[in-house]
C-alpha positions in Angstrom: 87.7 15.6 -114.0 85.2 17.6 -113.5 82.2 16.6 -111.4 78.9 18.6 -111.6 77.6 20.6 -109.3 74.1 19.0 -106.6 71.4 21.0 -108.1 69.9 22.4 -104.4 66.6 24.2 -104.1 64.3 24.7 -102.2 60.9 23.2 -101.6 59.3 26.3 -104.2 62.7 26.0 -106.4 61.7 22.2 -106.9 58.4 23.2 -108.1 59.3 25.2 -110.4 61.9 23.4 -111.6 59.4 20.3 -112.5 56.8 22.8 -113.5 59.7 23.9 -115.9 60.4 19.8 -117.1 56.7 19.5 -116.8 53.3 22.4 -116.8 50.8 19.7 -115.3 52.6 18.1 -113.2 51.1 17.1 -109.4 54.0 17.8 -107.6 53.3 20.1 -105.3 55.4 21.8 -102.1 53.4 20.7 -99.4 54.6 16.9 -101.1 58.2 18.3 -100.9 58.3 19.2 -97.7 56.4 16.3 -96.5 59.1 14.0 -98.3 61.7 16.3 -95.9 59.7 16.3 -92.9 59.5 12.1 -93.0 63.3 11.9 -93.5 62.5 10.6 -97.3 64.6 13.0 -98.5 67.7 14.2 -97.1 68.1 17.9 -97.1 70.9 20.0 -96.2 70.2 23.4 -94.0 71.4 26.7 -94.9 70.1 28.6 -91.8 66.2 28.3 -91.3 66.1 27.1 -95.1 65.6 23.5 -96.1 67.8 22.9 -99.4 67.4 19.0 -101.5 68.8 18.0 -104.6 67.1 18.1 -107.4 68.1 15.2 -108.9 67.2 13.0 -105.6 63.9 14.6 -106.0 63.5 13.1 -110.2 65.2 10.2 -109.0 62.4 9.5 -106.2 59.7 10.0 -108.6 61.1 8.2 -111.0 61.7 5.1 -108.6 58.4 5.6 -106.5 58.1 5.6 -103.0 56.4 2.3 -100.3 53.0 2.3 -100.2 51.9 3.1 -96.3 50.6 0.2 -94.7 46.4 0.9 -95.2 46.2 -1.6 -92.2 44.5 1.2 -89.5 46.9 1.3 -86.7 44.6 2.4 -83.4 41.6 0.3 -83.0 38.1 1.5 -83.6 34.8 1.5 -82.2 33.7 1.5 -78.5 36.3 -0.9 -76.5 35.7 -2.1 -73.4 38.0 -0.9 -70.4 38.4 -2.8 -67.7 37.6 0.0 -64.7 36.2 -0.7 -61.7 34.6 1.9 -60.2 34.3 2.9 -57.2 
């Protein structure tokens, strides 16, 4: 049985393939690199070059990702510090 070879691409290659499929795509190299950096997309390193499986990107775009939590993590405004000055 013949197995398919994974279509490994750089971030620029991923965007080029997506633009060939859909010229009006909103996916950018920055977005692909962000997905690699935060671990959403698996990556294979070839030296300093990050290679991503195009089929993984297509599956991710098809199924989507979880929405970030809209609540802020850091408190806003002025807050009291319990420090005594000498």
